Kinemage of the C-alpha trace (Angstrom):
@kinemage 1
@onewidth
@group {chain A} dominant
@subgroup {mainchain}
@vectorlist {calphas} color= white
{ca met a 1} P -3.235 -6.251 20.732
{ca ile a 2} L -2.970 -5.144 16.980
{ca arg a 3} L -4.355 -1.639 16.668
{ca ala a 4} L -6.467 -1.365 13.356
{ca tyr a 5} L -8.024 1.328 11.168
{ca leu a 6} L -11.106 0.776 8.838
{ca ala a 7} L -11.914 2.432 5.851
{ca asp a 8} L -15.058 1.780 3.788
{ca asp a 9} L -17.956 3.627 2.380
{ca glu a 10} L -20.282 1.190 3.174
{ca glu a 11} L -21.397 1.391 6.881
{ca his a 12} L -22.579 -2.099 7.121
{ca ala a 13} L -19.421 -3.309 6.199
{ca leu a 14} L -17.607 -1.197 8.614
{ca asn a 15} L -20.045 -2.688 11.229
{ca leu a 16} L -19.166 -6.158 10.162
{ca leu a 17} L -15.327 -6.247 9.943
{ca glu a 18} L -15.249 -4.260 13.307
{ca leu a 19} L -17.240 -7.052 14.901
{ca leu a 20} L -15.333 -9.896 13.454
{ca leu a 21} L -11.942 -8.342 14.390
{ca gly a 22} L -13.338 -7.869 17.837
{ca arg a 23} L -14.176 -11.612 17.813
{ca thr a 24} L -10.879 -12.680 17.138
{ca gly a 25} L -9.490 -11.241 20.326
{ca glu a 26} L -6.410 -9.892 19.272
{ca val a 27} L -7.286 -6.902 17.414
{ca glu a 28} L -8.467 -2.926 18.640
{ca val a 29} L -10.372 -0.767 15.937
{ca val a 30} L -8.892 2.687 16.733
{ca gly a 31} L -10.557 4.497 13.944
{ca arg a 32} L -13.093 4.140 10.960
{ca cys a 33} L -14.268 6.166 8.160
{ca gly a 34} L -16.029 6.174 4.837
{ca asn a 35} L -13.632 7.607 2.545
{ca gly a 36} L -9.936 7.813 1.600
{ca leu a 37} L -9.077 11.105 2.017
{ca asp a 38} L -10.202 11.347 5.434
{ca ala a 39} L -8.684 7.967 6.495
{ca phe a 40} L -5.054 9.220 5.170
{ca gly a 41} L -5.416 12.238 7.778
{ca glu a 42} L -6.856 9.658 10.551
{ca ile a 43} L -4.386 7.092 9.641
{ca gly a 44} L -1.417 9.768 10.136
{ca arg a 45} L -3.020 10.809 13.499
{ca leu a 46} L -3.556 7.466 14.985
{ca gln a 47} L -0.638 5.631 13.671
{ca pro a 48} L -2.515 2.022 13.988
{ca asp a 49} L -0.419 -1.239 13.003
{ca val a 50} L -2.847 -1.843 9.932
{ca ala a 51} L -5.405 -0.449 7.712
{ca phe a 52} L -8.296 -2.301 6.498
{ca leu a 53} L -9.309 -0.636 3.337
{ca asp a 54} L -12.134 -1.128 0.658
{ca ile a 55} L -10.704 -0.867 -2.871
{ca glu a 56} L -13.685 0.825 -4.125
{ca met a 57} L -14.274 4.140 -2.277
{ca pro a 58} L -15.172 7.569 -3.817
{ca gly a 59} L -12.449 10.235 -3.872
{ca met a 60} L -9.824 8.405 -3.398
{ca asn a 61} L -9.762 4.443 -3.802
{ca gly a 62} L -7.956 1.784 -1.574
{ca val a 63} L -5.279 1.374 -3.486
{ca glu a 64} L -4.430 5.053 -4.169
{ca leu a 65} L -4.477 5.406 -0.437
{ca ala a 66} L -2.440 2.354 0.458
{ca glu a 67} L 0.259 4.112 -2.162
{ca lys a 68} L 0.047 7.664 -0.112
{ca leu a 69} L 0.094 5.443 2.854
{ca gly a 70} L 3.282 3.647 2.020
{ca ser a 71} L 5.171 7.204 1.177
{ca his a 72} L 3.940 8.955 4.536
{ca tyr a 73} L 3.522 5.984 6.910
{ca pro a 74} L 5.259 2.915 5.640
{ca asp a 75} L 4.944 1.250 9.234
{ca val a 76} L 1.322 0.632 8.514
{ca gln a 77} L 0.559 -2.570 7.272
{ca ile a 78} L -2.330 -2.483 4.557
{ca val a 79} L -5.230 -5.333 4.010
{ca phe a 80} L -7.255 -4.587 1.036
{ca val a 81} L -11.149 -5.382 1.288
{ca thr a 82} L -12.832 -5.936 -1.973
{ca ala a 83} L -15.829 -7.466 -3.545
{ca tyr a 84} L -13.668 -8.992 -6.400
{ca asp a 85} L -14.873 -12.484 -7.449
{ca arg a 86} L -12.786 -15.462 -6.261
{ca tyr a 87} L -11.247 -16.247 -9.737
{ca ala a 88} L -10.085 -12.538 -10.040
{ca ile a 89} L -8.511 -12.639 -6.636
{ca ser a 90} L -6.666 -15.938 -6.832
{ca ala a 91} L -4.969 -14.306 -9.982
{ca phe a 92} L -2.737 -12.236 -7.635
{ca glu a 93} L -3.114 -13.958 -3.967
{ca arg a 94} L 0.551 -14.748 -3.935
{ca asp a 95} L 1.820 -11.440 -4.820
{ca ala a 96} L -1.097 -9.362 -2.305
{ca val a 97} L -0.037 -7.801 0.824
{ca asp a 98} L -3.351 -9.542 2.022
{ca tyr a 99} L -6.914 -9.033 1.079
{ca leu a 100} L -10.033 -9.936 2.136
{ca leu a 101} L -12.899 -11.134 0.207
{ca lys a 102} L -16.529 -9.860 0.622
{ca pro a 103} L -18.693 -11.077 2.076
{ca leu a 104} L -16.271 -11.918 5.200
{ca glu a 105} L -15.468 -15.188 6.392
{ca met a 106} L -14.168 -15.546 9.964
{ca glu a 107} L -11.685 -18.478 8.809
{ca arg a 108} L -9.864 -16.358 6.347
{ca leu a 109} L -9.898 -13.108 8.559
{ca leu a 110} L -8.151 -15.130 11.231
{ca arg a 111} L -5.295 -15.981 8.706
{ca thr a 112} L -5.180 -12.451 7.849
{ca val a 113} L -4.875 -11.433 11.644
{ca gln a 114} L -2.000 -13.655 11.939
{ca arg a 115} L -0.286 -12.444 8.995
{ca val a 116} L -0.499 -8.776 10.219
{ca lys a 117} L 0.862 -10.068 13.471
{ca arg a 118} L 3.983 -11.603 11.850
{ca glu a 119} L 4.326 -8.406 9.905
{ca val a 120} L 3.999 -6.428 13.263
{ca val a 121} L 6.924 -8.633 14.982
{ca arg a 122} L 9.219 -8.390 11.995
{ca leu a 123} L 8.932 -4.608 11.637
{ca gln a 124} L 9.511 -3.960 15.568
{ca ala a 125} L 12.615 -6.132 15.292
{ca ala a 126} L 13.840 -4.145 12.394
{ca leu a 127} L 13.209 -1.214 14.156
{ca ser a 128} L 15.315 -2.434 17.346
{ca trp a 129} L 18.103 -3.063 14.884
{ca ile a 130} L 17.974 0.667 13.633
{ca glu a 131} L 17.883 2.039 16.824
{ca ala a 132} L 20.695 0.006 18.190
{ca ser a 133} L 22.339 1.302 15.167
{ca glu a 134} L 21.867 4.845 15.386
{ca gly a 135} L 21.059 5.431 18.668
{ca gly a 136} L 23.443 5.500 21.800
{ca asp a 137} L 26.906 6.069 22.147
{ca ala a 138} L 29.782 5.208 19.745
{ca arg a 139} L 30.289 1.868 21.281
{ca glu a 140} L 26.456 1.067 20.595
{ca lys a 141} L 26.978 2.108 16.794
{ca glu a 142} L 30.153 0.053 16.606
{ca arg a 143} L 28.363 -3.144 17.805
{ca ala a 144} L 25.619 -2.537 15.224
{ca pro a 145} L 26.789 -0.744 11.949
{ca lys a 146} L 24.748 -0.067 9.557
{ca pro a 147} L 25.360 -2.586 6.627
{ca gln a 148} L 26.353 -1.285 2.867
{ca leu a 149} L 23.972 -2.164 0.149
{ca tyr a 150} L 25.405 -2.834 -3.698
{ca val a 151} L 22.904 -2.934 -6.305
{ca gln a 152} L 24.247 -5.017 -9.293
{ca leu a 153} L 22.360 -5.293 -12.428
{ca leu a 154} L 25.420 -6.023 -14.586
{ca gly a 155} L 25.299 -9.961 -14.772
{ca glu a 156} L 22.989 -11.412 -11.822
{ca thr a 157} L 20.210 -8.900 -10.487
{ca gln a 158} L 20.807 -8.602 -7.039
{ca val a 159} L 20.731 -6.634 -3.753
{ca leu a 160} L 23.920 -7.211 -1.754
{ca ile a 161} L 24.002 -6.500 1.664
{ca gly a 162} L 27.632 -6.197 3.458
{ca asp a 163} L 30.194 -8.692 2.425
{ca arg a 164} L 28.039 -11.823 2.779
{ca asp a 165} L 24.207 -11.524 2.779
{ca arg a 166} L 21.967 -10.424 -0.309
{ca leu a 167} L 18.195 -9.387 -0.367
{ca lys a 168} L 15.631 -12.354 -0.843
{ca trp a 169} L 12.991 -11.435 -3.138
{ca arg a 170} L 9.693 -12.222 -2.346
{ca thr a 171} L 7.977 -12.415 -5.722
{ca ala a 172} L 9.606 -12.110 -9.186
{ca lys a 173} L 7.450 -8.943 -9.635
{ca glu a 174} L 8.931 -7.211 -6.687
{ca lys a 175} L 12.392 -8.041 -8.451
{ca glu a 176} L 11.543 -6.603 -11.530
{ca leu a 177} L 9.867 -3.412 -10.332
{ca phe a 178} L 13.383 -2.876 -8.352
{ca ala a 179} L 14.978 -3.279 -11.506
{ca tyr a 180} L 12.909 -1.076 -13.700
{ca leu a 181} L 13.214 1.621 -10.901
{ca val a 182} L 17.134 1.282 -10.826
{ca val a 183} L 17.274 1.202 -14.642
{ca his a 184} L 15.457 4.547 -14.953
{ca his a 185} L 17.367 6.269 -11.853
{ca gly a 186} L 17.105 9.804 -11.916
{ca gln a 187} L 13.590 9.686 -13.259
{ca arg a 188} L 10.228 9.669 -11.492
{ca ile a 189} L 8.329 7.282 -13.205
{ca his a 190} L 3.976 7.734 -13.307
{ca arg a 191} L 2.291 4.870 -11.850
{ca asp a 192} L 0.371 4.124 -15.259
{ca val a 193} L 3.732 3.933 -16.885
{ca leu a 194} L 4.803 1.005 -14.712
{ca leu a 195} L 1.243 -0.585 -14.890
{ca asp a 196} L 1.777 -0.640 -18.765
{ca glu a 197} L 5.372 -1.987 -18.762
{ca leu a 198} L 5.050 -4.852 -15.429
{ca trp a 199} L 1.602 -5.734 -16.077
{ca pro a 200} L 0.443 -5.019 -19.674
{ca glu a 201} L -2.309 -7.500 -19.925
{ca glu a 202} L -4.013 -7.082 -16.567
{ca asn a 203} L -6.930 -5.179 -15.468
{ca tyr a 204} L -6.186 -1.594 -14.568
{ca gln a 205} L -7.606 -1.908 -11.054
{ca lys a 206} L -5.941 -5.310 -10.355
{ca ala a 207} L -2.346 -4.108 -11.932
{ca lys a 208} L -2.772 -1.182 -9.168
{ca val a 209} L -3.367 -3.404 -6.507
{ca tyr a 210} L -0.161 -5.605 -7.680
{ca leu a 211} L 2.020 -2.547 -8.074
{ca his a 212} L 1.270 -1.419 -4.605
{ca thr a 213} L 1.944 -4.790 -3.233
{ca cys a 214} L 5.773 -4.748 -4.883
{ca val a 215} L 6.441 -1.496 -3.511
{ca ser a 216} L 5.228 -2.428 -0.366
{ca tyr a 217} L 7.362 -5.492 -0.177
{ca leu a 218} L 10.339 -3.408 -1.647
{ca arg a 219} L 9.835 -0.953 1.253
{ca lys a 220} L 9.301 -3.221 4.298
{ca asp a 221} L 12.473 -5.706 2.849
{ca leu a 222} L 14.898 -2.917 2.702
{ca arg a 223} L 13.820 -1.191 5.878
{ca gln a 224} L 15.023 -4.366 7.650
{ca trp a 225} L 18.475 -3.520 6.590
{ca gly a 226} L 18.255 0.136 7.357
{ca val a 227} L 16.784 2.189 4.084
{ca glu a 228} L 13.756 4.454 5.459
{ca ser a 229} L 12.796 5.520 2.236
{ca ala a 230} L 13.432 2.826 -0.468
{ca val a 231} L 10.635 4.127 -2.893
{ca ile a 232} L 9.037 7.294 -3.095
{ca tyr a 233} L 5.521 7.993 -4.162
{ca glu a 234} L 4.789 11.482 -5.285
{ca asp a 235} L 2.425 13.243 -7.814
{ca glu a 236} L 1.295 9.482 -8.795
{ca lys a 237} L 4.894 8.969 -9.737
{ca tyr a 238} L 7.632 6.523 -8.117
{ca cys a 239} L 11.444 6.813 -8.008
{ca leu a 240} L 13.692 5.176 -5.477
{ca gly a 241} L 14.919 6.980 -2.591
{ca pro a 242} L 18.431 8.357 -2.014
{ca asp a 243} L 19.878 5.301 -0.178
{ca leu a 244} L 19.493 3.088 -3.390
{ca ser a 245} L 20.099 5.871 -5.916
{ca gly a 246} L 23.682 3.803 -7.215
{ca ser a 247} L 24.464 0.500 -8.969
{ca asp a 248} L 27.063 -1.024 -10.762
{ca tyr a 249} L 24.845 0.078 -13.842
{ca gln a 250} L 24.685 3.246 -12.839
{ca ser a 251} L 28.444 3.704 -12.617
{ca leu a 252} L 29.374 2.255 -15.628
{ca arg a 253} L 26.551 4.700 -17.346
{ca tyr a 254} L 28.216 7.863 -15.702
{ca ala a 255} L 31.646 6.278 -16.650
{ca leu a 256} L 30.744 5.774 -20.363
{ca his a 257} L 28.961 9.452 -20.722
{ca ala a 258} L 32.446 11.078 -19.161
{ca ala a 259} L 34.468 9.013 -21.973
{ca arg a 260} L 31.810 10.173 -24.713
{ca ala a 261} L 32.500 13.663 -23.487
{ca ala a 262} L 36.335 13.500 -23.516
{ca glu a 263} L 37.719 14.291 -26.803
{ca glu a 264} L 40.832 12.023 -26.555
{ca leu a 265} L 40.956 9.452 -23.980
{ca pro a 266} L 43.989 7.423 -23.398
{ca ser a 267} L 43.887 3.514 -23.434
{ca ala a 268} L 44.477 3.045 -19.833
{ca glu a 269} L 41.432 5.405 -18.932
{ca leu a 270} L 39.480 3.628 -21.965
{ca ala a 271} L 40.572 0.249 -20.469
{ca lys a 272} L 39.263 1.049 -16.721
{ca val a 273} L 35.850 2.473 -18.229
{ca leu a 274} L 35.178 -1.296 -19.763
{ca ala a 275} L 36.401 -2.921 -16.953
{ca leu a 276} L 33.281 -1.744 -15.045
{ca tyr a 277} L 31.102 -3.918 -17.368
{ca thr a 278} L 31.315 -7.077 -15.414
{ca gly a 279} L 28.467 -9.016 -17.491
{ca pro a 280} L 25.314 -8.196 -19.719
{ca leu a 281} L 22.502 -5.807 -18.319
{ca leu a 282} L 20.011 -8.008 -16.318
{ca arg a 283} L 21.561 -11.279 -17.808
{ca asp a 284} L 19.120 -13.742 -16.472
{ca glu a 285} L 15.893 -12.039 -16.551
{ca asp a 286} L 13.251 -11.541 -19.545
{ca tyr a 287} L 11.883 -8.340 -19.214
{ca his a 288} L 10.640 -6.885 -22.269
{ca trp a 289} L 10.726 -3.254 -21.441
{ca ala a 290} L 14.748 -3.678 -20.806
{ca glu a 291} L 15.114 -4.981 -24.310
{ca arg a 292} L 16.084 -1.381 -25.821
{ca glu a 293} L 18.272 -0.641 -23.010
{ca val a 294} L 19.967 -3.912 -23.106
{ca arg a 295} L 20.855 -3.482 -26.992
{ca gln a 296} L 22.017 0.296 -26.776
{ca leu a 297} L 24.555 -1.034 -23.754
{ca glu a 298} L 25.977 -3.856 -25.902
{ca thr a 299} L 26.255 -1.636 -28.995
{ca thr a 300} L 28.073 0.983 -26.835
{ca met a 301} L 30.476 -1.709 -25.342
{ca glu a 302} L 31.140 -3.054 -28.604
{ca thr a 303} L 32.051 0.004 -30.059
{ca leu a 304} L 34.283 1.233 -27.259
{ca arg a 305} L 36.167 -2.118 -27.308
{ca leu a 306} L 37.193 -1.669 -30.816
{ca gln a 307} L 38.389 1.501 -30.182
{ca leu a 308} L 40.281 0.439 -27.290
{ca gly a 309} L 41.865 -2.175 -29.833
{ca his a 310} L 42.685 0.416 -32.179
{ca leu a 311} L 44.494 2.899 -29.480
{ca tyr a 312} L 46.647 -0.443 -28.434
{ca glu a 313} L 47.060 -0.917 -32.073
{ca gln a 314} L 48.631 2.693 -32.343
{ca glu a 315} L 50.681 2.162 -29.492
{ca gly a 316} L 52.181 -1.049 -30.572
{ca ala a 317} L 50.598 -3.048 -27.594
{ca tyr a 318} L 49.960 -6.024 -29.564
{ca ala a 319} L 49.104 -8.385 -26.729
{ca gln a 320} L 46.255 -6.196 -25.343
{ca met a 321} L 45.320 -5.669 -28.656
{ca thr a 322} L 44.692 -9.286 -29.048
{ca glu a 323} L 42.996 -9.543 -25.709
{ca thr a 324} L 40.657 -6.548 -26.226
{ca ala a 325} L 39.823 -8.375 -29.635
{ca arg a 326} L 38.655 -11.751 -27.809
{ca glu a 327} L 36.913 -10.170 -25.120
{ca leu a 328} L 34.910 -8.358 -27.947
{ca leu a 329} L 34.746 -11.673 -29.674
{ca ala a 330} L 33.417 -13.355 -26.367
{ca gln a 331} L 30.391 -10.458 -26.509
{ca ser a 332} L 29.664 -10.592 -30.199
{ca pro a 333} L 30.976 -13.645 -32.032
{ca tyr a 334} L 30.350 -12.519 -35.496
{ca asn a 335} L 31.930 -9.205 -35.789
{ca glu a 336} L 34.258 -9.159 -38.522
{ca glu a 337} L 36.135 -6.196 -37.462
{ca ala a 338} L 37.085 -7.745 -34.005
{ca tyr a 339} L 38.538 -10.920 -36.245
{ca arg a 340} L 40.447 -8.383 -38.463
{ca leu a 341} L 41.539 -6.616 -35.190
{ca leu a 342} L 42.293 -10.091 -33.945
{ca met a 343} L 44.536 -10.869 -37.071
{ca arg a 344} L 46.499 -7.667 -36.969
{ca gly a 345} L 47.268 -8.180 -33.320
{ca tyr a 346} L 48.673 -11.386 -33.955
{ca ala a 347} L 50.785 -9.992 -37.265
{ca gly a 348} L 52.021 -7.193 -34.869
{ca ser a 349} L 53.200 -10.088 -32.486
{ca gly a 350} L 54.878 -11.739 -35.419
{ca lys a 351} L 52.329 -14.918 -34.935
{ca arg a 352} L 51.849 -15.664 -38.522
{ca asp a 353} L 50.188 -19.160 -37.432
{ca glu a 354} L 47.772 -17.397 -35.386
{ca val a 355} L 46.958 -15.190 -38.125
{ca phe a 356} L 45.847 -18.299 -40.064
{ca arg a 357} L 44.020 -19.633 -37.156
{ca ala a 358} L 41.832 -16.348 -36.623
{ca tyr a 359} L 40.999 -16.531 -40.135
{ca glu a 360} L 39.785 -19.818 -40.268
{ca glu a 361} L 37.902 -19.538 -37.286
{ca met a 362} L 36.112 -16.472 -38.844
{ca thr a 363} L 35.163 -18.585 -41.606
{ca glu a 364} L 33.704 -21.106 -39.596
{ca arg a 365} L 32.102 -18.786 -37.530
{ca leu a 366} L 30.357 -16.938 -40.713
{ca arg a 367} L 29.653 -20.308 -42.103
{ca glu a 368} L 27.024 -20.627 -39.366
{ca leu a 369} L 25.394 -17.554 -40.653
{ca ser a 370} L 25.577 -19.046 -44.102
{ca val a 371} L 27.956 -16.191 -45.339
{ca ser a 372} L 31.747 -15.854 -46.156
{ca pro a 373} L 34.179 -13.295 -44.900
{ca ser a 374} L 34.039 -10.051 -46.711
{ca glu a 375} L 36.288 -8.498 -49.253
{ca val a 376} L 38.129 -6.311 -46.647
{ca ser a 377} L 38.742 -9.519 -44.359
{ca arg a 378} L 40.028 -11.550 -47.270
{ca arg a 379} L 42.453 -8.765 -48.525
{ca leu a 380} L 43.864 -8.216 -45.173
{ca tyr a 381} L 44.303 -12.019 -44.843
{ca arg a 382} L 46.215 -12.079 -47.881
{ca glu a 383} L 48.412 -8.462 -46.994
{ca leu a 384} L 49.121 -10.245 -43.674
{ca thr a 385} L 50.246 -13.497 -44.666
{ca glu a 386} L 51.894 -12.675 -47.824
{ca thr a 387} L 54.237 -10.099 -46.073
{ca gly a 388} L 56.803 -10.135 -43.296
């Protein structure tokens, strides 16, 4: 039997919902009240399987209540009850944890109850896994080890679980919210900032429902893998929990910060930093909020690759110098300084024919932009081909 709590400021709405839930034969109503503030305390005390929350309530509305419940009592499933018209509801049906539209319909309520049952069963399975991995003796823990999570934002955006599995996103917005929180690791992001960044065109109340839905998905999906506090909500601000604070992007950022702080960095150490860059940030995504971060990272990587190439030149390591120039050109194909680095590397290796080919390649590439090599590049080419 599913244990349910009801919150709605309209008494007749509470009576009707309780009546219909009773008729399903699968739900026991363990408590009810008319405002969000009292409901929060009661739900914490009663620990129901599901809370049916009216969106519009005085003091604390249903979405705000759901946000608090998600941080303090993540096991409680949420069903929104709303008087929004059908057209508005259809816009977020695919993203909602679940909803009931007033006036209530028995057929729709039955689908909701079945959905809640599936979530409860899945949650119980996850809890059993956690108990098997964390409880009992050392032999039990060895049989059910907690998988290691690896968050990847460079190249493909994904959460890898152990050495085989990956987190499967329920919706594109769940994935985008997760990426936003990882990119802004260390910051507590106000709810309204997230609404503006991820749902800029949506009605404010509707966008809050979207946000809560995505947060709920993240918490449920990650809890199945042993992450208890995936998303933390406090003072209307969100951040990722400590188990998800690291990523390949954050590792690269820390290494870049250390590299900039060092007065002099040997080429070998700088090469290690650059090796952490395994692909463009959020390569396959089109997130408008990430554009500045992506540009800044690309500019930083270009600057450091040039710096590494110059260090190799000082050391007479011409093979590494040309390899670095090629890596830079793969990232920035119209970078004349990278071509000049490439030509000097070939010249240092005694490969004058390659100098010529590199200059011709640069000329063809720049022609795509309707420009010619600069005087600096032309002068360098003459110097390299007329001497030695």
